[in-house]
N, CA and C atoms as an extended XYZ file, in Angstrom:
390
Properties=species:S:1:pos:R:3:atomname:S:1:resname:S:1:resid:I:1 pbc="F F F"
N         1.089       -1.007        0.018 N   MET     1
C         0.062       -0.160        0.093 CA  MET     1
C         0.848        1.393        0.058 C   MET     1
N         2.142        1.210        0.526 N   ILE     2
C         2.788        2.357        0.454 CA  ILE     2
C         3.403        2.746       -0.776 C   ILE     2
N         3.838        1.513       -1.828 N   TRP     3
C         4.382        2.022       -2.857 CA  TRP     3
C         2.909        2.360       -3.556 C   TRP     3
N         1.952        2.217       -3.412 N   GLY     4
C         0.868        2.397       -4.146 CA  GLY     4
C         0.119        3.923       -3.606 C   GLY     4
N         0.574        4.133       -2.733 N   ASN     5
C         0.117        5.479       -2.048 CA  ASN     5
C         1.167        6.348       -3.086 C   ASN     5
N         2.334        6.471       -2.907 N   LEU     6
C         3.625        7.041       -3.473 CA  LEU     6
C         3.078        7.089       -4.778 C   LEU     6
N         2.960        5.897       -5.571 N   ALA     7
C         2.444        6.100       -7.246 CA  ALA     7
C         1.237        6.892       -7.459 C   ALA     7
N         0.238        6.773       -6.269 N   ASP     8
C        -0.949        7.734       -6.648 CA  ASP     8
C        -0.255        9.296       -6.412 C   ASP     8
N         0.329        9.493       -5.932 N   ALA     9
C         0.455       11.101       -5.317 CA  ALA     9
C         1.605       11.344       -6.544 C   ALA     9
N         2.256       10.317       -7.041 N   LEU    10
C         3.151       10.596       -8.356 CA  LEU    10
C         2.516       10.833       -9.940 C   LEU    10
N         1.487        9.818       -9.652 N   TYR    11
C         0.440        9.573      -10.787 CA  TYR    11
C        -0.482       11.065      -11.089 C   TYR    11
N        -0.503       11.846      -10.178 N   TRP    12
C        -1.152       13.362      -10.055 CA  TRP    12
C        -0.464       14.700       -9.687 C   TRP    12
N         0.947       14.446      -10.215 N   SER    13
C         1.711       15.052       -9.729 CA  SER    13
C         2.455       15.654      -11.463 C   SER    13
N         2.176       16.875      -11.777 N   PRO    14
C         2.646       16.931      -13.404 CA  PRO    14
C         3.999       16.382      -13.631 C   PRO    14
N         4.023       15.808      -14.548 N   GLY    15
C         5.193       15.466      -15.056 CA  GLY    15
C         6.119       14.078      -14.411 C   GLY    15
N         5.040       13.646      -13.486 N   ARG    16
C         5.658       12.586      -12.880 CA  ARG    16
C         5.234       11.234      -13.064 C   ARG    16
N         3.948       10.769      -13.803 N   ARG    17
C         3.797       10.022      -14.229 CA  ARG    17
C         4.455        8.247      -14.377 C   ARG    17
N         5.389        8.599      -14.852 N   THR    18
C         6.696        7.536      -15.726 CA  THR    18
C         7.023        7.127      -14.023 C   THR    18
N         7.299        8.113      -13.383 N   GLU    19
C         8.199        7.606      -11.761 CA  GLU    19
C         6.546        6.556      -10.917 C   GLU    19
N         5.420        7.046      -11.505 N   ALA    20
C         4.112        6.717      -10.729 CA  ALA    20
C         3.860        5.096      -11.102 C   ALA    20
N         4.424        5.025      -12.738 N   THR    21
C         4.114        3.568      -13.315 CA  THR    21
C         4.980        2.390      -12.525 C   THR    21
N         6.438        2.963      -11.875 N   LYS    22
C         7.543        2.343      -11.335 CA  LYS    22
C         6.632        2.067       -9.937 C   LYS    22
N         6.336        2.627       -9.283 N   ASN    23
C         5.896        2.465       -8.112 CA  ASN    23
C         4.933        1.368       -8.111 C   ASN    23
N         3.886        1.400       -9.105 N   TYR    24
C         2.684        1.192       -8.761 CA  TYR    24
C         3.368       -0.262       -9.353 C   TYR    24
N         4.189       -0.589      -10.561 N   GLN    25
C         4.696       -1.806      -10.325 CA  GLN    25
C         5.283       -2.638       -9.145 C   GLN    25
N         6.059       -1.807       -8.301 N   LYS    26
C         6.629       -2.172       -7.450 CA  LYS    26
C         5.619       -2.665       -6.263 C   LYS    26
N         3.921       -2.121       -6.671 N   ALA    27
C         3.019       -2.462       -5.335 CA  ALA    27
C         2.611       -3.733       -6.045 C   ALA    27
N         2.686       -4.094       -7.190 N   LEU    28
C         2.011       -4.801       -7.522 CA  LEU    28
C         2.637       -6.511       -7.362 C   LEU    28
N         4.108       -6.198       -7.649 N   VAL    29
C         4.891       -7.406       -7.393 CA  VAL    29
C         4.842       -7.729       -5.741 C   VAL    29
N         4.466       -6.694       -4.998 N   ILE    30
C         4.417       -6.641       -3.308 CA  ILE    30
C         2.988       -7.222       -3.145 C   ILE    30
N         1.964       -6.821       -3.784 N   GLY    31
C         0.797       -7.422       -3.612 CA  GLY    31
C         0.750       -9.056       -4.018 C   GLY    31
N         1.238       -9.044       -5.136 N   LYS    32
C         1.337      -10.787       -5.710 CA  LYS    32
C         1.588      -11.438       -4.875 C   LYS    32
N         2.958      -11.063       -4.356 N   ALA    33
C         3.455      -11.919       -2.995 CA  ALA    33
C         2.758      -12.168       -1.929 C   ALA    33
N         1.743      -11.135       -1.037 N   THR    34
C         1.045      -11.591       -0.253 CA  THR    34
C        -0.501      -12.202       -0.570 C   THR    34
N        -0.547      -12.199       -1.884 N   LEU    35
C        -1.404      -13.299       -2.209 CA  LEU    35
C        -1.170      -14.594       -2.168 C   LEU    35
N         0.126      -14.927       -2.424 N   GLN    36
C         0.860      -16.251       -1.925 CA  GLN    36
C         0.829      -17.032       -0.780 C   GLN    36
N         0.352      -15.935       -0.120 N   VAL    37
C         0.408      -16.421        1.630 CA  VAL    37
C        -1.265      -16.384        1.998 C   VAL    37
N        -2.256      -15.450        1.535 N   ASN    38
C        -3.196      -15.311        1.442 CA  ASN    38
C        -4.237      -15.514        0.115 C   ASN    38
N        -4.428      -15.837       -0.394 N   ALA    39
C        -4.940      -15.793       -1.928 CA  ALA    39
C        -6.725      -15.153       -2.023 C   ALA    39
N        -7.326      -15.086       -0.690 N   ASP    40
C        -8.475      -14.621       -0.698 CA  ASP    40
C        -8.163      -13.487        0.581 C   ASP    40
N        -7.143      -12.888        0.670 N   ASP    41
C        -6.904      -11.221        1.163 CA  ASP    41
C        -7.698      -10.309        0.334 C   ASP    41
N        -9.009      -10.128        0.115 N   VAL    42
C        -9.980       -9.018       -0.482 CA  VAL    42
C        -9.356       -7.867       -0.392 C   VAL    42
N        -8.645       -7.307        0.546 N   LEU    43
C        -7.932       -5.675        0.535 CA  LEU    43
C        -7.086       -5.742       -0.542 C   LEU    43
N        -6.258       -6.932       -0.609 N   THR    44
C        -5.349       -6.646       -1.546 CA  THR    44
C        -5.558       -7.198       -3.004 C   THR    44
N        -6.652       -7.765       -3.056 N   LEU    45
C        -7.142       -8.095       -4.297 CA  LEU    45
C        -7.813       -6.732       -5.026 C   LEU    45
N        -8.515       -6.011       -4.075 N   ALA    46
C        -8.762       -4.605       -4.532 CA  ALA    46
C        -7.869       -3.712       -4.537 C   ALA    46
N        -6.752       -3.871       -4.138 N   TYR    47
C        -5.708       -2.982       -4.662 CA  TYR    47
C        -4.876       -3.407       -5.673 C   TYR    47
N        -4.619       -4.468       -6.147 N   LEU    48
C        -4.086       -4.679       -7.112 CA  LEU    48
C        -4.991       -4.722       -8.129 C   LEU    48
N        -6.085       -4.663       -7.921 N   ALA    49
C        -6.941       -4.655       -9.266 CA  ALA    49
C        -6.771       -2.838       -9.837 C   ALA    49
N        -6.829       -1.740       -8.389 N   ASP    50
C        -6.465       -0.468       -8.777 CA  ASP    50
C        -5.177       -0.294       -9.660 C   ASP    50
N        -4.213       -0.759       -9.107 N   TYR    51
C        -2.573       -0.985       -9.312 CA  TYR    51
C        -2.955       -0.981      -10.782 C   TYR    51
N        -3.299       -2.274      -10.994 N   SER    52
C        -3.633       -2.766      -12.910 CA  SER    52
C        -3.862       -1.813      -13.510 C   SER    52
N        -5.045       -1.263      -13.215 N   ILE    53
C        -5.348       -0.528      -14.130 CA  ILE    53
C        -5.072        0.889      -14.022 C   ILE    53
N        -4.062        1.086      -13.347 N   MET    54
C        -2.939        2.093      -13.431 CA  MET    54
C        -2.014        2.211      -14.148 C   MET    54
N        -1.437        0.911      -14.217 N   VAL    55
C        -0.375        0.909      -15.351 CA  VAL    55
C        -1.234        0.007      -16.289 C   VAL    55
N        -2.449        0.382      -16.888 N   GLY    56
C        -2.849       -0.324      -17.866 CA  GLY    56
C        -3.104       -1.494      -18.550 C   GLY    56
N        -3.073       -2.575      -17.053 N   ASP    57
C        -3.674       -3.905      -17.665 CA  ASP    57
C        -4.860       -4.272      -17.021 C   ASP    57
N        -5.624       -3.982      -18.052 N   GLU    58
C        -7.121       -4.202      -17.939 CA  GLU    58
C        -7.825       -5.581      -17.464 C   GLU    58
N        -7.086       -6.503      -18.442 N   GLU    59
C        -7.405       -8.213      -18.007 CA  GLU    59
C        -7.173       -8.380      -16.344 C   GLU    59
N        -5.948       -7.979      -16.138 N   SER    60
C        -5.705       -7.942      -14.528 CA  SER    60
C        -6.534       -7.347      -13.382 C   SER    60
N        -6.706       -6.415      -14.190 N   ALA    61
C        -7.926       -5.078      -12.982 CA  ALA    61
C        -8.856       -5.768      -12.542 C   ALA    61
N        -9.618       -5.832      -13.897 N   ASN    62
C       -10.901       -7.102      -13.733 CA  ASN    62
C       -11.032       -8.198      -12.862 C   ASN    62
N        -9.675       -9.205      -13.345 N   GLN    63
C        -9.959      -10.397      -12.738 CA  GLN    63
C        -9.976       -9.964      -11.051 C   GLN    63
N        -8.637       -9.121      -10.749 N   TYR    64
C        -8.654       -9.088       -9.319 CA  TYR    64
C        -9.924       -8.645       -8.798 C   TYR    64
N       -10.636       -7.285       -9.679 N   LEU    65
C       -11.567       -6.774       -8.941 CA  LEU    65
C       -12.907       -7.974       -8.781 C   LEU    65
N       -13.066       -8.731      -10.161 N   ARG    66
C       -14.193       -9.946       -9.450 CA  ARG    66
C       -13.935      -10.666       -8.778 C   ARG    66
N       -12.595      -11.048       -8.174 N   ARG    67
C       -12.457      -11.828       -6.791 CA  ARG    67
C       -12.497      -11.118       -5.745 C   ARG    67
N       -12.355       -9.607       -5.757 N   ALA    68
C       -12.815       -9.060       -4.545 CA  ALA    68
C       -14.220       -9.139       -4.286 C   ALA    68
N       -14.795       -8.415       -5.301 N   LEU    69
C       -16.159       -8.464       -5.188 CA  LEU    69
C       -17.225       -9.673       -4.766 C   LEU    69
N       -16.245      -10.640       -5.735 N   LYS    70
C       -17.418      -12.031       -4.902 CA  LYS    70
C       -16.866      -12.428       -3.679 C   LYS    70
N       -15.597      -12.041       -2.826 N   LEU    71
C       -15.191      -12.380       -1.758 CA  LEU    71
C       -16.349      -11.450       -0.527 C   LEU    71
N       -15.786      -10.157       -1.111 N   ALA    72
C       -16.435       -8.661       -0.183 CA  ALA    72
C       -17.256       -7.978       -0.379 C   ALA    72
N       -18.432       -7.915       -1.195 N   PRO    73
C       -19.554       -7.265       -2.110 CA  PRO    73
C       -19.996       -6.111       -1.261 C   PRO    73
N       -19.822       -6.304        0.352 N   THR    74
C       -20.241       -5.261        0.898 CA  THR    74
C       -18.719       -4.571        1.548 C   THR    74
N       -17.889       -4.689        1.339 N   ASN    75
C       -17.098       -3.640        1.863 CA  ASN    75
C       -16.787       -2.650        1.308 C   ASN    75
N       -16.475       -1.614        1.867 N   GLY    76
C       -16.400       -0.432        1.571 CA  GLY    76
C       -15.230       -0.094        0.908 C   GLY    76
N       -14.030       -0.467        1.274 N   GLU    77
C       -12.940        0.123        0.290 CA  GLU    77
C       -13.085       -1.145       -0.922 C   GLU    77
N       -13.417       -2.448       -0.747 N   VAL    78
C       -13.276       -2.723       -1.565 CA  VAL    78
C       -14.084       -2.124       -2.931 C   VAL    78
N       -15.568       -1.942       -2.504 N   LEU    79
C       -16.231       -0.730       -3.117 CA  LEU    79
C       -15.762        0.274       -4.222 C   LEU    79
N       -14.872        0.845       -3.105 N   PHE    80
C       -14.170        2.413       -3.385 CA  PHE    80
C       -13.441        1.839       -4.639 C   PHE    80
N       -12.467        0.481       -4.239 N   ARG    81
C       -11.495        0.631       -5.260 CA  ARG    81
C       -11.966        0.088       -6.400 C   ARG    81
N       -13.393       -0.725       -6.594 N   ALA    82
C       -13.836       -0.733       -7.806 CA  ALA    82
C       -14.341        0.089       -8.605 C   ALA    82
N       -14.825        1.352       -7.799 N   ALA    83
C       -15.317        2.315       -8.483 CA  ALA    83
C       -13.791        3.038       -9.285 C   ALA    83
N       -13.004        3.181       -8.693 N   ILE    84
C       -11.696        3.956       -9.327 CA  ILE    84
C       -11.824        2.842      -10.525 C   ILE    84
N       -11.500        1.795      -10.393 N   VAL    85
C       -11.100        0.984      -11.322 CA  VAL    85
C       -12.269        0.951      -12.663 C   VAL    85
N       -13.235        0.980      -12.371 N   LEU    86
C       -14.525        1.061      -13.596 CA  LEU    86
C       -14.647        2.677      -13.486 C   LEU    86
N       -14.170        3.444      -13.461 N   ASN    87
C       -14.391        4.907      -13.643 CA  ASN    87
C       -13.073        4.776      -14.539 C   ASN    87
N       -11.710        4.328      -14.516 N   HIS    88
C       -10.597        4.026      -15.479 CA  HIS    88
C       -10.977        3.483      -16.790 C   HIS    88
N       -12.198        2.762      -16.338 N   LEU    89
C       -12.546        2.127      -17.557 CA  LEU    89
C       -13.270        2.778      -18.203 C   LEU    89
N       -14.021        4.134      -17.884 N   ALA    90
C       -14.778        4.790      -18.851 CA  ALA    90
C       -16.285        4.456      -18.361 C   ALA    90
N       -16.457        3.538      -17.424 N   LYS    91
C       -17.638        3.344      -16.895 CA  LYS    91
C       -18.401        3.792      -15.558 C   LYS    91
N       -18.910        5.261      -15.890 N   LYS    92
C       -18.858        6.242      -14.887 CA  LYS    92
C       -20.076        5.864      -14.221 C   LYS    92
N       -21.179        5.525      -14.649 N   ASP    93
C       -22.299        5.027      -14.347 CA  ASP    93
C       -21.831        3.983      -13.034 C   ASP    93
N       -21.430        2.892      -13.451 N   GLU    94
C       -21.235        1.807      -12.606 CA  GLU    94
C       -20.018        2.009      -11.390 C   GLU    94
N       -19.209        3.270      -11.844 N   ALA    95
C       -18.403        3.761      -10.874 CA  ALA    95
C       -19.062        4.322       -9.618 C   ALA    95
N       -20.179        5.335      -10.069 N   PHE    96
C       -21.239        6.046       -9.172 CA  PHE    96
C       -22.033        4.953       -8.338 C   PHE    96
N       -22.130        3.987       -9.018 N   SER    97
C       -22.914        2.731       -8.408 CA  SER    97
C       -21.911        2.436       -7.247 C   SER    97
N       -20.965        1.915       -7.333 N   CYS    98
C       -20.102        1.417       -6.166 CA  CYS    98
C       -19.829        2.641       -5.294 C   CYS    98
N       -19.771        3.820       -5.573 N   LEU    99
C       -19.555        4.546       -4.289 CA  LEU    99
C       -20.581        5.445       -3.933 C   LEU    99
N       -21.925        4.875       -4.276 N   LYS   100
C       -22.962        4.845       -3.492 CA  LYS   100
C       -22.823        3.515       -2.722 C   LYS   100
N       -22.978        2.555       -3.131 N   GLN   101
C       -22.852        1.488       -2.301 CA  GLN   101
C       -21.700        1.458       -1.118 C   GLN   101
N       -20.711        2.166       -1.427 N   ALA   102
C       -19.290        2.550       -0.504 CA  ALA   102
C       -19.893        3.262        0.644 C   ALA   102
N       -20.790        4.391        0.384 N   ILE   103
C       -21.432        5.049        1.349 CA  ILE   103
C       -22.586        4.633        2.222 C   ILE   103
N       -23.040        3.571        1.266 N   ALA   104
C       -24.009        2.927        2.296 CA  ALA   104
C       -23.435        2.015        3.232 C   ALA   104
N       -22.183        1.517        3.142 N   VAL   105
C       -21.659        0.573        4.434 CA  VAL   105
C       -20.752        1.323        5.010 C   VAL   105
N       -21.226        2.730        4.906 N   GLY   106
C       -20.198        3.868        5.801 CA  GLY   106
C       -18.656        4.086        5.302 C   GLY   106
N       -18.768        3.868        3.717 N   TYR   107
C       -17.282        4.510        3.579 CA  TYR   107
C       -17.568        6.033        3.559 C   TYR   107
N       -16.327        6.564        3.708 N   SER   108
C       -15.903        8.188        3.689 CA  SER   108
C       -16.565        8.672        2.683 C   SER   108
N       -17.399        9.724        2.752 N   LYS   109
C       -17.829       10.994        1.669 CA  LYS   109
C       -16.652       11.728        1.402 C   LYS   109
N       -15.494       11.963        2.340 N   ASN   110
C       -14.922       12.948        2.051 CA  ASN   110
C       -13.678       12.155        1.727 C   ASN   110
N       -13.301       11.274        1.987 N   ILE   111
C       -12.118       10.727        1.165 CA  ILE   111
C       -12.387       10.613       -0.708 C   ILE   111
N       -13.786        9.994       -0.432 N   ILE   112
C       -14.440       10.042       -2.050 CA  ILE   112
C       -14.021       11.204       -2.699 C   ILE   112
N       -14.575       12.610       -2.317 N   ARG   113
C       -14.586       13.751       -2.621 CA  ARG   113
C       -13.261       14.313       -2.809 C   ARG   113
N       -12.475       13.693       -1.884 N   ASP   114
C       -10.881       14.286       -2.099 CA  ASP   114
C        -9.902       13.231       -3.273 C   ASP   114
N       -10.871       12.241       -3.935 N   THR   115
C        -9.894       11.317       -4.643 CA  THR   115
C       -10.060       11.712       -6.445 C   THR   115
N        -8.898       12.176       -6.567 N   PRO   116
C        -8.551       13.157       -8.030 CA  PRO   116
C        -9.466       12.184       -9.180 C   PRO   116
N        -9.181       10.593       -8.730 N   ASP   117
C        -9.800        9.726       -9.844 CA  ASP   117
C       -11.032       10.455       -9.866 C   ASP   117
N       -12.017       10.818       -9.517 N   PHE   118
C       -13.531       11.201       -9.766 CA  PHE   118
C       -13.823       12.210       -9.922 C   PHE   118
N       -12.858       13.334      -10.398 N   ALA   119
C       -13.062       14.617      -10.768 CA  ALA   119
C       -14.075       14.562      -11.883 C   ALA   119
N       -14.160       13.355      -13.159 N   ASN   120
C       -14.919       13.916      -13.899 CA  ASN   120
C       -16.516       12.853      -13.354 C   ASN   120
N       -16.402       12.812      -12.249 N   ILE   121
C       -18.130       12.536      -11.737 CA  ILE   121
C       -18.697       13.529      -11.171 C   ILE   121
N       -19.548       14.178      -11.776 N   PRO   122
C       -20.117       15.495      -11.435 CA  PRO   122
C       -21.138       14.866      -10.001 C   PRO   122
N       -21.077       15.836       -8.991 N   VAL   123
C       -21.973       15.716       -7.745 CA  VAL   123
C       -23.090       16.471       -7.829 C   VAL   123
N       -23.904       15.463       -8.239 N   ARG   124
C       -25.493       15.819       -8.019 CA  ARG   124
C       -26.284       16.180       -7.125 C   ARG   124
N       -26.968       17.088       -7.497 N   THR   125
C       -27.999       17.652       -6.274 CA  THR   125
C       -28.959       16.456       -5.524 C   THR   125
N       -28.772       16.029       -4.273 N   GLY   126
C       -29.542       14.731       -3.561 CA  GLY   126
C       -28.616       13.739       -4.085 C   GLY   126
N       -27.453       13.937       -4.651 N   SER   127
C       -26.161       12.587       -4.652 CA  SER   127
C       -25.717       12.176       -3.437 C   SER   127
N       -25.760       10.980       -3.288 N   PRO   128
C       -25.302       10.577       -1.707 CA  PRO   128
C       -23.751       11.284       -1.553 C   PRO   128
N       -22.845       11.620       -2.502 N   LEU   129
C       -21.625       11.737       -2.402 CA  LEU   129
C       -21.641       13.542       -2.044 C   LEU   129
N       -23.023       14.284       -1.575 N   GLN   130
C       -23.149       15.206       -0.843 CA  GLN   130
C       -23.028       15.388        0.602 C   GLN   130
């Protein structure tokens, strides 16, 4: 997660995306090693889906995401990460649905609002994001 957080910060910093990719790749290596210990670690699966989409590996992102959602369909962090992946796949309505579900199970609206990945999803009047 530390490498992923660093990668996220670099990704959103002007001119630093190449560095971000290298750090997402480090996070992927560590995450995959974690799955060798516990193949059903839903948070690791969700983070691997997120990091995979950020390096352009849609197939792996979808595989990790399906596994995480199958194991923990009501986990707020899993739903949040699902929304990130879906949004990067240009599936805004599905991403928004995951965000609504995440909020319904107690995920922080503030974290969602402060996440730059969702800048393209408008907050509508009456939206659960308000």
